[in-house]
C-alpha positions as CSV (number, residue, x, y, z in Angstrom):
1,M,-8.0,-43.2,52.5
2,T,-9.2,-42.7,48.9
3,Q,-11.4,-39.8,49.9
4,L,-8.6,-38.2,51.9
5,S,-6.2,-38.4,49.0
6,A,-8.7,-36.9,46.6
7,S,-9.5,-34.0,48.9
8,H,-5.8,-33.3,49.5
9,L,-5.2,-33.3,45.7
10,F,-8.2,-30.9,45.2
11,V,-6.8,-28.5,47.8
12,A,-3.3,-28.7,46.4
13,I,-4.6,-27.7,42.9
14,L,-6.7,-24.8,44.2
15,N,-3.7,-23.5,46.2
16,R,-1.6,-23.2,43.1
17,R,-1.9,-19.6,42.0
18,K,-2.1,-20.0,38.3
19,Y,-4.9,-22.6,38.5
20,Y,-6.8,-20.4,41.0
21,L,-6.4,-17.3,38.8
22,A,-7.5,-19.3,35.8
23,F,-10.6,-20.6,37.6
24,K,-11.4,-17.1,38.9
25,R,-11.0,-15.6,35.4
26,C,-13.3,-18.2,33.8
27,K,-15.9,-17.6,36.5
28,R,-15.8,-13.8,35.9
29,L,-15.8,-14.3,32.2
30,F,-18.9,-16.5,32.1
31,T,-20.7,-14.3,34.6
32,E,-20.1,-11.2,32.4
33,I,-21.2,-13.1,29.3
34,F,-24.5,-14.2,30.8
35,L,-25.1,-10.8,32.3
36,T,-24.6,-9.3,28.8
37,A,-27.2,-11.7,27.4
38,E,-29.6,-11.0,30.2
39,M,-29.2,-7.2,29.7
40,E,-30.0,-7.6,26.0
41,L,-33.0,-9.7,26.9
42,T,-34.2,-7.1,29.4
43,V,-34.0,-4.3,26.9
44,N,-35.9,-6.2,24.2
45,P,-38.1,-8.9,25.9
46,T,-39.4,-10.3,22.6
47,I,-38.6,-13.2,20.3
48,D,-36.1,-11.0,18.5
49,G,-34.6,-10.1,21.9
50,I,-34.2,-13.8,22.8
51,I,-32.6,-14.5,19.4
52,A,-30.2,-11.5,19.9
53,A,-29.3,-12.6,23.4
54,T,-28.6,-16.1,22.2
55,D,-26.5,-14.9,19.4
56,S,-24.5,-12.6,21.8
57,L,-24.0,-15.5,24.2
58,E,-22.8,-17.8,21.5
59,S,-20.6,-15.1,19.9
60,N,-18.9,-14.2,23.2
61,L,-18.4,-17.9,24.0
62,V,-16.8,-18.6,20.7
63,T,-14.7,-15.4,20.7
64,N,-13.4,-15.8,24.2
65,A,-13.0,-19.6,24.2
66,T,-9.4,-20.9,24.6
67,P,-8.6,-24.5,24.0
68,V,-7.4,-26.4,27.1
69,N,-4.3,-27.8,25.4
70,G,-3.4,-24.5,23.6
71,P,-4.1,-23.3,20.1
72,N,-5.5,-25.6,17.4
73,P,-2.7,-27.6,15.8
74,E,-4.2,-26.9,12.3
75,I,-4.1,-23.1,13.0
76,V,-0.6,-23.4,14.3
77,S,0.6,-25.1,11.1
78,F,-1.4,-22.7,8.9
79,R,0.5,-19.7,10.3
80,Y,3.6,-20.7,8.3
81,F,1.7,-19.4,5.2
82,G,1.4,-16.0,6.9
83,I,5.1,-16.1,7.9
84,V,6.2,-16.7,4.2
85,V,3.8,-13.9,3.0
86,A,5.1,-11.5,5.7
87,V,8.8,-12.1,4.9
88,Y,8.1,-11.5,1.2
89,A,6.1,-8.4,1.8
90,I,8.7,-7.0,4.2
91,V,11.6,-7.5,1.8
92,V,9.9,-6.5,-1.5
93,G,7.8,-3.8,0.0
94,S,10.6,-2.1,1.9
95,I,13.1,-2.2,-0.9
96,G,10.6,-1.5,-3.7
97,N,8.9,1.4,-2.1
98,L,12.2,2.9,-0.9
99,L,13.5,2.8,-4.5
100,T,10.3,4.6,-5.6
101,I,10.8,7.4,-3.1
102,L,14.5,7.8,-4.0
103,A,13.6,7.7,-7.8
104,F,11.1,10.5,-7.3
105,F,13.5,12.8,-5.5
106,S,16.6,12.0,-7.7
107,N,14.9,12.4,-11.1
108,R,13.3,15.8,-12.0
109,K,11.3,14.3,-14.8
110,L,9.5,12.1,-12.3
111,R,8.4,15.1,-10.2
112,T,4.9,15.5,-11.7
113,T,1.7,16.2,-9.9
114,F,0.4,12.7,-10.6
115,N,3.6,11.2,-9.2
116,V,3.3,13.2,-6.0
117,F,0.3,11.1,-5.1
118,V,2.1,8.0,-6.2
119,V,5.1,8.6,-4.0
120,N,3.0,9.4,-1.0
121,L,1.2,6.1,-1.5
122,S,4.7,4.5,-1.6
123,V,5.5,6.2,1.7
124,V,2.4,4.6,3.3
125,D,3.4,1.2,1.8
126,F,7.0,1.6,3.0
127,L,5.8,2.3,6.6
128,T,3.5,-0.7,6.4
129,A,6.2,-3.1,5.2
130,S,9.1,-1.8,7.4
131,A,7.3,-0.8,10.6
132,M,4.0,-2.7,10.9
133,L,4.5,-6.1,9.2
134,P,7.7,-7.1,11.3
135,F,5.5,-7.0,14.5
136,N,2.8,-9.1,12.8
137,L,5.6,-11.6,11.8
138,A,6.8,-11.7,15.4
139,G,3.3,-12.5,16.6
140,Y,3.0,-15.3,14.1
141,V,6.4,-16.8,15.0
142,Q,6.0,-16.6,18.8
143,M,2.2,-17.2,18.7
144,Q,1.9,-14.3,21.2
145,W,2.4,-10.6,21.2
146,P,6.1,-9.8,21.9
147,F,5.2,-7.2,24.5
148,G,2.4,-9.0,26.3
149,N,-1.0,-9.9,25.0
150,S,-2.8,-7.4,27.3
151,S,-0.4,-4.5,26.8
152,F,-1.4,-1.2,25.3
153,T,1.0,-1.8,22.4
154,T,-1.5,-4.3,21.0
155,R,-4.0,-1.5,20.6
156,L,-1.3,0.7,19.0
157,Q,-0.4,-2.0,16.5
158,A,-4.1,-2.5,15.6
159,F,-4.5,1.3,15.2
160,F,-1.4,1.6,13.0
161,Y,-2.5,-1.5,10.9
162,F,-5.9,0.1,10.1
163,C,-4.5,3.6,9.6
164,C,-2.0,2.3,7.0
165,G,-4.8,0.4,5.1
166,Y,-7.3,3.3,5.2
167,T,-4.7,5.9,4.4
168,S,-3.9,3.9,1.3
169,V,-7.6,4.0,0.4
170,V,-7.6,7.8,0.8
171,F,-4.6,8.2,-1.6
172,L,-6.2,5.8,-4.1
173,V,-9.3,8.0,-4.1
174,A,-7.1,11.1,-4.5
175,I,-5.3,9.5,-7.5
176,T,-8.7,8.7,-9.0
177,I,-9.9,12.3,-8.6
178,N,-6.6,13.6,-10.0
179,R,-7.0,11.5,-13.2
180,F,-10.7,12.5,-13.5
181,I,-9.8,16.2,-13.5
182,G,-6.9,15.7,-15.8
183,V,-9.1,14.1,-18.4
184,F,-12.3,16.1,-18.0
185,Q,-10.8,19.5,-17.0
186,P,-7.3,19.6,-18.6
187,T,-7.3,23.4,-18.9
188,R,-7.9,23.9,-15.1
189,Y,-5.6,21.0,-14.0
190,E,-2.6,23.2,-13.3
191,E,-4.7,25.7,-11.4
192,L,-6.5,23.1,-9.3
193,F,-3.2,21.3,-8.4
194,K,-0.9,24.2,-7.8
195,Q,1.7,23.9,-5.0
196,E,-0.4,25.4,-2.1
197,R,-3.5,23.3,-2.9
198,L,-1.4,20.2,-3.4
199,V,0.3,20.5,0.0
200,L,-3.2,21.0,1.6
201,T,-4.4,17.9,-0.2
202,M,-1.5,15.9,1.1
203,V,-2.1,17.0,4.7
204,V,-5.8,16.0,4.4
205,C,-5.0,12.6,2.9
206,W,-2.5,11.8,5.7
207,T,-4.7,12.9,8.6
208,F,-8.2,12.0,7.6
209,A,-7.9,8.2,8.4
210,P,-6.1,8.5,11.8
211,I,-8.6,11.1,13.0
212,C,-11.6,8.9,12.0
213,L,-9.9,5.8,13.6
214,L,-8.7,7.5,16.8
215,P,-11.9,6.4,18.8
216,F,-11.0,2.8,18.2
217,L,-7.6,3.3,19.9
218,V,-9.0,4.8,23.1
219,G,-12.6,3.5,23.0
220,T,-14.0,0.7,25.3
221,D,-17.3,-1.1,25.5
222,S,-19.0,-2.8,28.4
223,S,-21.0,-5.2,26.2
224,C,-18.0,-7.3,25.4
225,S,-16.3,-10.0,27.5
226,S,-15.5,-7.7,30.4
227,P,-16.4,-4.2,31.6
228,G,-14.2,-1.5,30.0
229,Q,-13.0,-4.0,27.3
230,A,-10.9,-2.3,24.6
231,L,-12.2,-2.5,21.1
232,T,-8.9,-3.6,19.7
233,G,-6.1,-5.9,21.0
234,Y,-4.3,-9.1,20.3
235,H,-6.5,-11.9,18.9
236,A,-5.0,-15.1,20.2
237,G,-7.0,-17.2,17.7
238,Q,-5.5,-15.3,14.7
239,F,-2.1,-14.4,16.2
240,L,-2.8,-10.8,15.1
241,C,-3.7,-7.4,16.6
242,T,-7.1,-6.5,15.4
243,F,-10.7,-6.0,16.6
244,V,-11.4,-8.1,19.6
245,C,-14.7,-6.5,20.6
246,L,-17.4,-6.1,17.9
247,P,-20.4,-4.7,19.9
248,K,-23.9,-4.7,18.4
249,I,-24.7,-1.6,20.4
250,G,-22.7,1.4,21.5
251,W,-19.9,1.7,19.0
252,Y,-21.8,-0.2,16.3
253,P,-23.2,2.8,14.4
254,Y,-19.7,4.5,14.3
255,M,-18.1,1.3,13.1
256,Q,-20.7,1.1,10.3
257,F,-19.9,4.7,9.4
258,T,-16.2,4.1,9.0
259,R,-16.9,1.0,7.0
260,V,-19.0,3.0,4.6
261,V,-16.5,5.9,4.4
262,F,-13.4,3.8,3.8
263,Q,-14.8,0.7,2.0
264,F,-18.0,1.2,0.1
265,L,-17.8,4.9,-0.8
266,P,-14.2,4.7,-2.3
267,L,-15.2,1.6,-4.2
268,G,-18.1,3.3,-5.8
269,V,-16.2,6.5,-6.6
270,M,-13.4,4.5,-8.3
271,I,-15.7,2.4,-10.4
272,L,-17.8,5.4,-11.6
273,A,-14.7,7.7,-12.1
274,Y,-12.6,5.2,-14.1
275,G,-15.7,4.1,-16.1
276,S,-16.3,7.7,-17.1
277,I,-12.6,8.3,-17.9
278,F,-12.4,5.2,-20.1
279,Y,-15.5,6.2,-22.0
280,K,-14.2,9.8,-22.4
281,L,-10.7,8.7,-23.7
282,R,-12.2,6.2,-26.1
283,N,-14.5,8.9,-27.6
284,K,-11.6,11.3,-27.7
285,A,-9.4,8.8,-29.6
286,E,-12.1,8.1,-32.2
287,Q,-12.7,11.9,-32.6
288,L,-9.0,12.5,-33.2
289,I,-8.8,9.8,-35.8
290,R,-11.8,11.2,-37.6
291,T,-10.4,14.8,-37.5
292,R,-7.0,13.7,-38.8
293,T,-8.5,11.8,-41.6
294,M,-10.8,14.7,-42.6
295,S,-7.9,17.1,-42.4
296,L,-5.8,15.0,-44.8
297,Q,-8.6,14.6,-47.2
298,S,-9.4,18.4,-47.1
299,T,-5.8,19.3,-47.7
300,Q,-5.5,17.0,-50.7
301,S,-8.8,18.2,-52.3
302,T,-7.9,21.9,-51.9
303,S,-4.2,21.6,-53.0
304,L,-4.5,19.2,-55.9
305,S,-6.7,19.1,-59.0
306,V,-8.3,16.0,-60.4
307,N,-5.3,15.2,-62.6
308,G,-2.9,15.6,-59.7
309,E,-1.7,19.1,-60.7
310,L,-1.8,22.2,-58.4
311,N,-5.0,24.2,-58.5
312,P,-4.2,27.5,-60.3
313,A,-7.0,29.3,-58.5
314,L,-5.7,28.3,-55.1
315,I,-2.2,29.4,-56.1
316,K,-3.4,32.9,-57.1
317,K,-5.6,33.2,-54.0
318,D,-3.0,32.1,-51.4
319,K,0.6,32.8,-50.9
320,P,3.1,30.1,-51.9
321,G,3.3,27.4,-49.3
322,S,0.3,28.5,-47.3
323,V,-1.7,25.4,-48.1
324,K,1.2,23.2,-47.0
325,M,1.7,25.3,-43.9
326,R,-2.0,24.9,-42.9
327,A,-1.8,21.2,-43.4
328,M,1.4,21.0,-41.4
329,M,-0.1,23.0,-38.5
330,Q,-3.3,20.9,-38.5
331,R,-1.2,17.7,-38.5
332,R,1.0,19.0,-35.7
333,A,-2.0,20.0,-33.6
334,S,-3.5,16.5,-34.2
335,N,-0.3,14.8,-33.2
336,T,-0.1,16.9,-30.0
337,D,-3.7,15.9,-29.1
338,M,-2.9,12.3,-29.8
339,K,0.2,12.4,-27.6
340,R,-1.8,13.9,-24.8
341,N,-4.5,11.3,-25.2
342,K,-1.8,8.6,-25.2
343,E,-0.2,10.0,-22.0
344,N,-3.6,10.1,-20.3
345,K,-4.2,6.5,-21.2
346,R,-0.8,5.5,-19.8
347,M,-1.5,7.2,-16.5
348,L,-5.0,5.8,-16.4
349,L,-3.6,2.3,-16.9
350,I,-1.2,2.8,-14.0
351,S,-3.8,4.2,-11.6
352,V,-6.3,1.5,-12.5
353,A,-3.7,-1.2,-12.0
354,I,-2.9,0.2,-8.5
355,C,-6.6,0.3,-7.6
356,V,-7.2,-3.2,-8.9
357,G,-4.2,-4.5,-7.0
358,F,-5.6,-2.9,-3.8
359,M,-9.1,-4.3,-4.3
360,V,-7.8,-7.8,-5.0
361,T,-5.7,-7.9,-1.8
362,F,-8.2,-6.1,0.5
363,L,-11.7,-7.1,-0.7
364,P,-11.6,-10.7,0.6
365,S,-11.1,-9.3,4.2
366,V,-13.9,-6.8,3.7
367,I,-16.3,-9.4,2.3
368,I,-15.6,-11.9,5.1
369,N,-16.2,-9.3,7.8
370,L,-19.5,-8.2,6.1
371,I,-21.0,-11.7,6.3
372,P,-23.3,-12.1,9.3
373,G,-21.8,-14.4,11.9
374,S,-18.3,-14.2,10.5
375,G,-16.9,-14.4,14.0
376,K,-17.9,-18.1,14.1
377,F,-16.0,-18.9,10.9
378,D,-12.8,-21.0,10.9
379,P,-10.0,-18.6,12.1
380,R,-7.9,-19.8,9.2
381,L,-10.3,-18.0,6.8
382,H,-9.7,-14.7,8.6
383,M,-6.0,-15.4,8.7
384,M,-5.8,-16.0,5.0
385,A,-7.7,-12.8,4.3
386,S,-5.4,-10.8,6.5
387,N,-2.3,-12.4,4.9
388,L,-3.6,-11.6,1.5
389,S,-3.9,-7.9,2.5
390,W,-0.2,-7.9,3.4
391,F,0.7,-8.2,-0.3
392,N,-0.7,-4.7,-0.9
393,S,2.5,-3.1,0.5
394,S,4.7,-4.9,-2.1
395,I,2.5,-4.9,-5.2
396,N,2.8,-1.2,-6.3
397,P,6.6,-1.2,-7.1
398,V,6.0,-4.2,-9.3
399,I,3.3,-2.3,-11.2
400,Y,5.7,0.7,-11.6
401,V,8.4,-1.6,-13.0
402,I,6.0,-3.2,-15.5
403,L,4.0,-0.1,-16.7
404,N,6.2,3.0,-16.1
405,R,9.3,3.2,-18.2
406,R,10.8,6.1,-16.4
407,F,10.5,4.5,-13.0
408,R,12.0,1.3,-14.4
409,K,15.0,3.1,-15.7
410,E,15.5,5.0,-12.5
411,Y,15.2,1.8,-10.5
412,I,18.0,0.2,-12.6
413,R,20.2,3.3,-12.2
414,L,19.8,3.4,-8.5
415,I,20.5,-0.4,-8.1
416,K,23.6,-0.1,-10.3
417,M,24.8,2.9,-8.3
418,G,24.2,1.1,-5.0
419,F,26.1,-2.0,-6.2
420,G,28.9,0.2,-7.5
421,R,29.3,1.9,-4.1
422,V,29.3,-1.5,-2.3
423,K,31.9,-2.9,-4.7
424,G,34.0,0.2,-4.3
425,S,33.9,0.0,-0.5
426,F,35.0,-3.7,-0.6
427,V,37.9,-2.8,-3.0
428,H,39.0,0.0,-0.7
429,E,38.8,-2.2,2.4
430,S,40.8,-4.9,0.7
431,T,43.5,-2.4,-0.4
432,S,43.7,-1.0,3.1
433,A,44.1,-4.5,4.5
434,V,47.0,-5.3,2.1
435,H,48.6,-2.0,3.1
436,Q,48.4,-2.7,6.8
437,R,49.7,-6.2,6.3
438,Q,52.8,-4.9,4.5
439,V,53.4,-2.3,7.2
440,S,53.1,-5.0,9.9
441,N,55.6,-7.3,8.0
442,G,58.2,-4.5,7.9
443,K,57.9,-3.9,4.2
444,S,57.5,-0.4,2.8
445,P,54.4,-0.3,0.6
446,K,54.9,0.7,-3.0
447,K,54.3,4.3,-3.7
448,E,51.8,5.1,-6.4
449,K,52.9,7.3,-9.2
450,S,51.5,10.7,-9.3
451,C,50.5,11.8,-12.8
452,S,50.7,15.6,-13.1
453,N,49.5,15.7,-16.7
454,Y,46.7,13.2,-16.3
455,S,43.3,14.7,-15.5
456,S,41.1,13.0,-13.0
457,S,38.1,13.4,-15.2
458,V,39.7,11.0,-17.7
459,A,39.5,8.2,-15.0
460,V,35.9,9.0,-14.3
461,N,34.8,9.3,-18.0
462,E,37.1,6.6,-19.4
463,N,34.4,5.4,-21.7
464,L,34.0,8.9,-23.2
465,M,37.6,10.1,-23.6
466,I,40.5,8.3,-25.4
467,Q,44.2,9.2,-25.1
468,D,46.8,8.3,-27.7
469,K,49.8,8.9,-25.4
470,E,50.5,7.6,-21.9
471,P,50.4,10.3,-19.3
472,T,53.6,11.7,-17.9
473,C,54.1,10.3,-14.4
474,V,56.8,11.1,-11.8
């Protein structure tokens, strides 16, 4: 009787479709994992091959393992940190970068060549904060992808995620090159960044990263958990769309190439360029101080005698006022150079702050992924690195507010204008509601007096114009 009940229970479990499909999937998964390890061992039947096959087997088991009772409770609770970061980055990043874009187009003084690169970087950050992060937030909240964990949209989200990050890197390199040319080739700056070349530069910056990353959107690899496995998708252990297949053969060389192009090469370029710019500006400032001091000393020695009286020989030789004119022209030229040097330092400070902010938010993720065997690390470490990178979309507007006085003033003007319009709309709606209530009660609303001799510009500029007499109203 006991054996009959156990057999009936076993048959009932197997007949349930979801358990049967789960068993079939596990069987196929383990078969493919062992076949992959066997293939690697066949290709390289040495000690290194055995080690590589063992590592592949262990990596695939860890990557594709799913807890029986659902996700780890510690990981589930840790995702609230990502939810808070995502909400902050979405609000601050969307509003801050939108203000930067509006400020650039509403103020002609901000439409400089340097700010063209800055506003394009703000567009990238705005797209990240408003179009990419909300879906990451949904994945964290629901603990699954809203459109299905195996849908093609997971690959699109991962592709968009990496495109935004790497396009930001491209614009940071472009900003670095712009500052390098502005300091080392100031006479050719306008020629090199004229409108046609600037437009071409923007097109290259926007398309370079998506073109390089397109293979990761459509590419598959047979050495992962299943034949034709997509390289990117939804990672159930991190609640995030990212790489789910990291092959050691096939796509591995191209993945290393993109890592060098978008991570190591830009880092080296920015460090060398900003180091050279800093050294150049420091020497230029010292040279300007020495030149100004020598000019003042030379002017005093040629225009005055030892006793403090004017040199008669100089007066006879030069026309009246020529010595003072030369001194004034030298002083003016020195002041111009110092102002230019100060402006270069200000833009250098802004660009360096942007690059440092990017490195601080993205380098942890890069470093973790570079460590051998990082796939076996605690998923919370990968989640924290990804959450930290989300701050990048909201950090640049804060930098502009702190370091750029013109952007700060334009932000304040736009915010005041926005609040003024909202306040005006509320006043208009309340007035309309009172008017409708009076009409519905059968009362005739009071007619407003029309002032024929009262200009409408006085109402607009009431702080600038003062009238001694009341206007004549009828």
